[in-house]
C-alpha positions in Angstrom: 0.1 0.0 -0.1 1.2 3.3 -0.7 1.9 5.7 2.1 -0.3 8.6 0.8 -3.1 6.2 0.7 -2.5 4.7 4.0 -2.3 8.2 5.7 -5.6 9.3 4.0 -7.5 6.2 5.0 -6.1 6.5 8.6 -6.8 10.3 8.8 -10.4 9.9 7.6 -10.9 6.7 9.6 -10.1 8.9 12.7 -11.8 12.1 11.5 -15.1 10.7 10.8 -16.0 9.0 14.2 -14.3 12.1 15.9 -16.6 14.6 14.0 -19.7 12.6 15.0 -18.5 12.8 18.6 -18.0 16.5 18.2 -21.7 16.9 16.8 -23.5 14.3 18.9 -21.3 13.7 22.1 -23.9 11.9 24.1 -24.7 9.1 21.7 -20.9 8.8 20.9 -20.1 8.5 24.5 -22.7 5.9 25.1 -21.4 3.9 22.4 -17.7 4.5 23.4 -18.6 3.1 27.0 -20.2 0.0 25.3 -17.2 -1.0 23.2 -15.1 -2.8 25.6 -17.5 -5.4 26.6 -19.4 -5.4 23.2 -19.7 -8.9 21.9 -20.5 -7.9 18.2 -17.8 -5.6 18.0 -15.4 -8.3 19.6 -16.4 -11.0 17.4 -15.7 -8.6 14.4 -12.5 -7.3 15.4 -11.0 -10.6 16.7 -12.0 -12.2 13.3 -10.4 -9.5 11.5 -7.4 -9.6 13.6 -7.1 -13.4 13.2 -7.5 -13.2 9.4 -5.1 -10.4 9.2 -2.6 -12.0 11.5 -2.8 -15.4 9.4 -2.3 -13.4 6.2 0.7 -11.9 7.6 2.2 -15.0 8.8 1.5 -16.7 5.4 3.4 -13.8 3.8 6.5 -14.5 5.8 9.4 -16.4 4.1 11.6 -17.3 7.1 13.1 -20.7 6.3 13.5 -21.5 10.0 9.8 -22.2 10.5 8.8 -23.3 7.2 8.2 -26.7 8.0 6.1 -25.5 11.1 4.0 -23.0 9.3 0.9 -25.1 8.6 0.9 -26.0 12.4 1.3 -22.4 13.3 -1.5 -21.3 11.1 -3.7 -23.8 12.4 -2.8 -22.9 16.0 -3.2 -19.4 15.5 -6.5 -19.9 13.9 -7.7 -21.9 16.7 -6.5 -19.3 19.4 -8.6 -16.6 17.4 -11.7 -18.9 17.4 -11.1 -19.9 20.7 -10.9 -16.3 22.0 -14.3 -15.8 20.6 -15.8 -18.7 22.4 -14.0 -18.8 25.7 -12.9 -15.3 26.5 -16.0 -13.3 26.1 -15.3 -10.9 29.0 -13.9 -7.6 27.4 -13.9 -9.3 24.0 -14.3 -5.8 22.2 -11.5 -4.5 24.2 -9.2 -7.5 23.4 -10.3 -7.0 19.8 -9.5 -3.5 19.9 -5.8 -4.1 21.2 -4.9 -6.7 18.8 -6.2 -4.8 15.9 -4.2 -1.7 17.0 -1.1 -3.8 16.9 -1.7 -5.1 13.5 -2.7 -1.5 12.1 0.6 -0.4 13.7 2.6 -2.9 12.0 1.1 -1.9 8.6 1.8 1.7 9.4 5.6 0.9 10.3 6.1 -1.2 7.2 4.6 1.1 4.9 6.4 4.1 6.3 9.8 2.6 6.8 11.0 2.9 3.2 10.2 6.5 3.1 12.1 7.7 6.4 14.7 9.3 4.3 12.3 11.0 1.9 10.5 13.3 4.2 10.5 14.1 8.1 7.0 13.8 8.1 7.0 10.1 8.1 7.9 10.4 11.5 4.4 11.4 12.4 3.2 8.1 11.3 5.8 6.0 12.9 5.5 7.7 16.1 1.7 7.3 16.1 2.4 3.6 15.3 4.7 3.2 18.4 1.9 4.8 20.5 -0.5 2.3 18.9 1.8 -0.6 19.8 2.0 0.5 23.5 -1.8 1.1 23.7 -2.3 -2.4 21.8 -0.3 -4.1 24.4 -1.8 -2.2 27.4 -5.4 -3.0 26.4 -4.5 -6.7 25.7 -2.8 -7.3 28.7 -5.4 -5.4 31.0 -8.6 -4.6 28.9 -10.4 -3.1 31.7 -8.1 -0.2 31.5 -9.8 0.7 28.0 -13.3 0.7 29.8 -11.8 3.0 32.5 -10.2 5.2 29.9 -13.3 5.5 27.9 -15.5 6.2 30.9 -13.0 8.9 32.0 -12.8 10.4 28.4 -16.5 10.6 28.1 -17.5 11.5 31.6 -18.8 14.9 30.6 -20.2 16.3 27.3 -17.2 19.1 27.2 -14.6 16.4 27.8 -16.1 14.3 25.2 -16.1 17.2 22.9 -12.8 18.2 23.6 -11.2 14.8 23.1 -13.3 14.6 19.8 -12.2 17.8 18.7 -8.3 16.9 19.2 -8.8 13.6 17.5 -10.6 15.5 14.5 -7.9 17.9 14.2 -5.1 14.9 14.1 -7.1 13.0 11.7 -7.4 15.8 9.4 -3.7 16.5 9.7 -2.8 13.0 8.8 -5.1 13.0 6.0 -3.5 16.2 4.9 -0.3 14.8 4.9 -1.4 12.1 2.7 -2.6 14.6 0.2 0.5 16.8 0.5 3.8 15.6 1.9 3.1 12.0 1.1 1.8 12.6 -2.5 3.4 10.1 -4.7 4.9 7.9 -1.8 
């Protein structure tokens, strides 16, 4: 994927829900508070993460584990399915955590070849590292996502403030995709 397209998708993907939260803070806050324990979101995100991880594993050409690759593929698929069946508590939060890790990998892999081209790539790289830390933190202790969302949406003004910051950052990243990353 081209860096310009990735930046545009990431920016719009962040800006759209933040714009909704800015305009309609009460429904946004209610939906955000439900996310960590949401089974439908959890099923969707864990399934997406499992398929994406298996695709990444399938693309690896490391000869050291080529003989074990089919077993690894089966094992990781079983972990994804097993998570949806046996680990339903905070399934939405766990799905968010693992998906953040996979998106961050995509961001790092896409931006790495262009680090010397423009210093603005560091914005994407730093955001990816922040997502890695957040993904690990949420995966290890998913109840903290619930606590963070409860705090971040405790009042209408706080919800709008956070959504406003997210909207500005999302538009900035999308703008990078249209300007600094054009052609990359």
